Structure formats: structure tokens, C-alpha cells
C-alpha positions as CSV (number, residue, x, y, z in Angstrom):
1,M,0.0,0.0,0.1
2,K,2.6,2.4,1.2
3,Q,4.8,1.7,-2.6
4,M,1.0,2.7,-4.2
5,K,0.8,5.9,-2.6
6,S,4.6,6.2,-3.2
7,A,4.1,5.8,-6.7
8,V,1.2,8.1,-6.8
9,M,3.0,10.8,-5.2
10,S,6.0,10.2,-7.6
11,R,3.6,10.4,-10.9
12,Y,2.1,13.7,-9.3
13,L,5.3,15.2,-8.2
14,L,6.7,15.1,-12.2
15,S,3.2,16.0,-13.5
16,G,3.9,18.8,-11.6
17,L,7.0,20.0,-12.8
18,G,6.0,18.9,-16.7
19,L,3.6,21.7,-16.0
20,A,5.1,24.7,-14.4
21,V,7.8,24.0,-17.6
22,C,5.6,23.6,-19.4
23,V,3.5,27.2,-18.8
24,A,7.1,29.1,-18.4
25,L,8.2,28.0,-21.9
26,S,4.7,28.9,-23.4
27,S,3.9,32.3,-21.7
28,T,5.2,35.1,-24.1
29,Q,4.4,37.0,-20.9
30,A,7.4,35.6,-18.7
31,M,9.9,37.9,-17.1
32,A,13.5,36.5,-15.3
33,D,15.1,38.0,-13.1
34,T,17.9,40.4,-15.3
35,V,20.3,39.4,-13.1
36,L,21.0,37.5,-10.0
37,G,18.5,38.3,-7.2
38,G,16.7,37.1,-4.1
39,Y,15.1,37.9,-0.5
40,V,14.9,36.5,2.7
41,G,12.6,36.5,5.2
42,I,11.5,35.9,9.3
43,Q,8.0,35.1,10.2
44,A,6.3,35.6,13.8
45,W,2.9,33.1,13.8
46,N,0.2,33.1,16.9
47,V,-0.8,29.7,16.0
48,A,-4.2,28.0,17.4
49,A,-3.9,24.4,17.3
50,Q,-7.1,21.9,17.4
51,G,-7.4,18.5,16.1
52,G,-6.3,14.9,17.1
53,F,-3.8,12.0,16.2
54,A,-3.7,8.1,17.1
55,Q,-1.4,5.5,15.2
56,N,-4.9,4.4,13.8
57,E,-8.0,5.2,12.0
58,S,-9.8,6.1,15.7
59,L,-8.5,9.2,16.7
60,A,-8.0,11.4,19.4
61,T,-8.7,14.8,20.3
62,F,-6.8,17.2,22.2
63,K,-7.9,20.6,23.4
64,F,-3.9,22.4,22.3
65,E,-3.6,25.4,23.7
66,D,-2.3,28.6,21.5
67,E,1.4,29.3,21.1
68,T,3.9,31.4,18.9
69,N,5.7,29.6,16.3
70,T,8.4,31.2,13.6
71,S,8.9,30.8,10.0
72,F,12.6,31.1,7.7
73,Y,12.9,31.3,4.4
74,A,14.9,32.2,1.9
75,A,15.0,32.2,-2.4
76,L,17.5,32.9,-5.1
77,E,16.4,33.7,-8.5
78,H,18.7,33.9,-11.7
79,P,18.1,34.7,-15.3
80,I,19.2,31.5,-16.5
81,P,16.4,30.1,-18.8
82,L,14.8,26.3,-18.0
83,I,16.3,26.4,-14.8
84,P,14.1,26.7,-12.1
85,N,14.7,29.6,-8.9
86,I,15.2,28.0,-5.6
87,K,13.0,28.7,-2.3
88,L,13.6,27.1,1.3
89,V,11.3,27.3,4.0
90,R,11.2,26.0,7.3
91,T,8.1,26.9,9.6
92,T,8.0,24.9,13.1
93,L,4.4,23.8,14.2
94,N,4.5,23.1,17.5
95,T,1.5,22.9,20.5
96,S,0.6,21.1,23.2
97,G,-2.7,20.2,25.2
98,S,-4.6,17.6,27.1
99,N,-8.2,16.2,27.1
100,V,-10.0,13.2,28.8
101,I,-10.4,10.4,26.7
102,D,-13.7,8.7,25.8
103,S,-12.5,5.4,24.6
104,P,-9.3,3.8,24.6
105,F,-6.5,5.1,23.0
106,N,-3.3,3.0,21.7
107,F,-0.2,5.5,20.9
108,G,3.4,3.4,20.6
109,D,3.7,1.0,22.8
110,Q,0.8,2.0,25.3
111,V,-2.8,2.0,25.8
112,F,-4.4,4.7,27.3
113,L,-8.0,3.8,29.4
114,A,-10.8,5.4,28.9
115,S,-11.6,8.2,31.1
116,A,-7.6,9.2,31.8
117,T,-6.9,12.6,31.3
118,I,-4.1,12.8,28.5
119,S,-1.8,15.1,27.7
120,S,0.3,15.6,24.6
121,E,3.0,17.4,23.1
122,V,3.5,17.8,19.3
123,K,7.1,19.2,18.1
124,L,7.2,19.5,13.9
125,S,9.5,21.0,11.8
126,A,8.1,21.6,8.2
127,T,10.8,22.0,5.3
128,D,9.9,23.4,1.9
129,Y,12.6,23.1,-0.7
130,I,10.9,24.5,-3.7
131,L,11.7,24.5,-7.2
132,Y,9.8,27.4,-9.5
133,Y,9.5,29.3,-12.1
134,E,8.4,33.5,-12.3
135,I,5.6,33.2,-14.9
136,L,5.2,37.3,-14.7
137,D,7.3,39.2,-12.9
138,N,6.2,43.2,-13.1
139,D,5.6,45.7,-10.7
140,L,2.3,45.3,-10.7
141,I,1.7,41.5,-10.7
142,S,3.8,38.5,-10.2
143,I,3.1,35.0,-10.8
144,D,5.1,31.8,-9.8
145,I,4.3,28.5,-10.0
146,G,6.4,25.2,-9.3
147,I,6.6,21.6,-6.8
148,S,7.4,21.6,-3.5
149,G,9.1,18.4,-1.5
150,K,7.8,19.3,2.0
151,Q,9.8,17.5,4.8
152,L,8.1,16.8,7.9
153,D,10.1,15.9,10.7
154,G,9.5,16.1,14.8
155,D,7.8,13.8,17.6
156,V,4.6,13.3,19.3
157,F,4.6,13.0,22.9
158,V,1.9,12.0,24.9
159,A,1.7,10.5,28.7
160,D,-1.1,10.5,31.4
161,I,-1.3,11.0,35.0
162,D,-0.7,7.5,36.2
163,G,2.6,7.9,34.2
164,R,2.2,5.9,30.9
165,S,3.9,7.8,28.4
166,S,5.4,6.9,24.6
167,Q,6.8,9.1,21.7
168,Q,6.1,8.5,18.0
169,N,8.7,10.3,15.5
170,I,7.8,11.3,12.1
171,D,10.1,12.0,9.3
172,A,8.5,12.3,5.7
173,I,9.0,14.2,2.7
174,I,5.2,14.6,0.8
175,P,5.8,16.1,-2.5
176,M,3.6,19.2,-3.0
177,G,2.4,21.4,-5.6
178,Y,3.1,25.5,-5.1
179,G,1.9,29.0,-6.3
180,K,2.6,32.2,-5.5
181,M,1.0,36.1,-6.8
182,Q,1.8,38.9,-5.5
183,V,-0.4,42.4,-6.7
184,G,1.4,45.4,-6.3
185,L,-0.8,49.1,-5.4
186,P,0.7,51.7,-7.4
187,F,3.0,54.6,-5.8
188,T,1.9,53.4,-2.2
189,G,4.6,51.2,-1.7
190,F,2.0,48.1,-0.3
191,S,1.7,44.7,-2.2
192,L,-1.2,42.1,-1.8
193,T,0.7,38.1,-1.1
194,A,-1.3,35.0,-1.5
195,E,1.3,32.1,-1.3
196,G,0.5,28.3,-0.5
197,T,1.5,24.7,-1.1
198,F,-1.2,21.6,-1.7
199,L,-1.3,17.8,-2.1
200,A,-4.6,16.1,-2.4
201,I,-4.0,12.1,-3.4
202,G,-6.7,9.6,-1.7
203,D,-7.4,9.9,1.8
204,D,-4.2,12.2,2.6
205,S,-4.6,15.8,2.3
206,F,-2.0,18.3,3.2
207,T,-2.7,22.8,2.5
208,D,-0.5,25.5,3.7
209,Y,-1.5,28.9,2.6
210,Q,-1.0,32.6,3.7
211,L,-2.6,36.0,2.6
212,A,-0.6,39.0,3.6
213,L,-0.8,43.1,3.2
214,A,3.2,44.1,3.0
215,Y,4.9,47.7,3.1
216,S,8.0,48.4,1.8
217,F,9.5,51.3,3.6
218,I,12.8,51.4,2.5
219,E,13.7,50.8,-1.3
220,T,17.2,51.3,-2.6
221,L,18.9,49.6,-5.6
222,A,20.6,47.7,-3.6
223,L,18.3,46.5,-1.1
224,D,14.3,46.9,-0.4
225,L,12.7,46.5,3.4
226,S,9.2,45.3,4.1
227,I,6.8,44.8,6.8
228,Q,4.1,42.2,6.4
229,I,1.1,41.4,8.2
230,G,-1.2,38.2,7.3
231,Y,-3.1,35.4,7.8
232,R,-2.0,32.0,7.6
233,A,-3.5,28.2,7.3
234,T,-1.8,24.1,7.6
235,E,-4.2,21.2,7.8
236,L,-3.1,18.1,7.5
237,D,-5.1,14.7,7.2
238,L,-2.8,12.4,6.9
239,N,-3.4,8.4,7.1
240,D,-0.5,5.7,8.2
241,V,2.7,8.5,7.4
242,D,5.6,6.9,9.3
243,G,2.6,4.8,11.5
244,I,1.4,8.2,12.5
245,Y,-2.6,9.1,11.4
246,A,-3.6,12.9,11.7
247,D,-5.6,15.7,11.3
248,L,-4.7,18.8,12.6
249,Q,-4.9,22.4,12.1
250,F,-2.7,25.3,12.5
251,D,-3.6,28.8,11.5
252,G,-3.6,32.2,13.1
253,A,-2.0,35.9,12.1
254,F,1.6,36.6,11.4
255,I,3.9,39.4,11.2
256,G,7.1,39.7,9.7
257,L,10.4,40.8,7.9
258,E,11.2,40.4,4.4
259,F,14.2,41.6,2.8
260,D,14.9,41.9,-0.7
261,F,18.0,41.9,-2.8
């Protein structure tokens, strides 16, 4: 079953890359940086999490606490035809909570009894390795499309008040589509951005998107500096990924800084 899923994901990955190449080549309006450039940024994300997880389809849900997570990213863009641009994004997905379970809960090598108070701690990181093409790139509108290999790694820990505890690690790379659109508001310094990665194969789905308003308050020939405010949401529905079943949502407002060079 896992081999079948892997084959299907690989076909989607190759199809997505082929589509991105075809669109990039066929677009008569496509523009690339005339010189080497890029951007780096950091965001602080106030996350409200909800959902649950288990090692089978009978998920235990938890009441998670709000936490501040972070995201770092860097992109490198160049004028070389056919070669995609590169972007790396590293995001933390950390949360913790507790709940009284209403049925027995299996996790790792432990069985937690019904009516037990279970605490949980989720410590995950998502790293996106993105290859993309600039379909449009001007002061009014820019559009990027490509593919991402999202590496999800970390661990999930659960414990009850009687001292039972268990921890499950996860380390998986998930192929996803990638898209970004930015619209500039002329003569204001403001811009609007929508960006995200997405996957839907069989019973598995994973979406990660954000909407942002940015204001560029420093603009020079060498460097632009902008501040962002926005909303980000990550939703994952995983079935038997490294032995974990999960239905989790992370969302909330963020603020960030971006350096464009």
C-alpha cells in the first residue's frame, strides 16, 4: 500500500514539474530577473491548533493551547532559461494540550484507558524545498508556480497522570504543488500576496497557505525592506505516514520582515 502511495505521489510530482516547465516556456509574458537576486524573511506566527492523532483511524482529539511559532525562508532567483528558481522555507508546528479520552487510545507501545486525562506535546518542523518558475514578474503583478518537497519531521509525545507515556517520531517528505501571486498597489509601497503549497491524493491531504499585506519602507538599488502582516493556515490529514494518523489544523495571524536584494 505504501509503495502504491509512493508511486502515485511520484507521478504527481513529475506531472507538476512538467506542467510548470510547459507554462514557463509557453508564456509569452514570462519575465525573469536580469541579474542574480532573491529575498529572505522571518515571520512570527500566533498559532491556534485543533484536531487529533493516533496510530490508527480512531483519532484522539486534544484541546491545544495557542503558541507562537516561527518561519524562516530564503529564495534565490536567476536569469538562466529553463533552470528553476530555488526557495527554502522552515516552519515550526509546535503545540501542546490535554483532554479526557472517552475510549481506549493506542499510541506507540502504550494503551491509555478510557476516561484518562491525556496530555500531549507536538513538536514538528516543516521544511519546504521549492523549485519554481516566474511566470510574470513586474511591479504590478508577479506569479510563481512550481513544486515543493515538504519534509515533515519531529515527534509527538503523550502521557497520562498515572505515568504512562509514549513518543512517536515522524520523518517524511511529501510532494506538493506550489503557487504564489503578488499584486503591487502603485505609488503606495503596499502589496498583497497569496502563497501556498497543496496536496490531495486519496485519503491524504495537506494544504499550507498564507495571505499577507506588506509595506516596503526602505527601497534602494541594492536592497528593499518590507514589513508584513497576514493570516496563515496549515491543514493536514494524514493516513499511516510513518505509522501516524492525524487530522490537525494550525492557523492564526503573523507578522514578518522581508529583505529583497
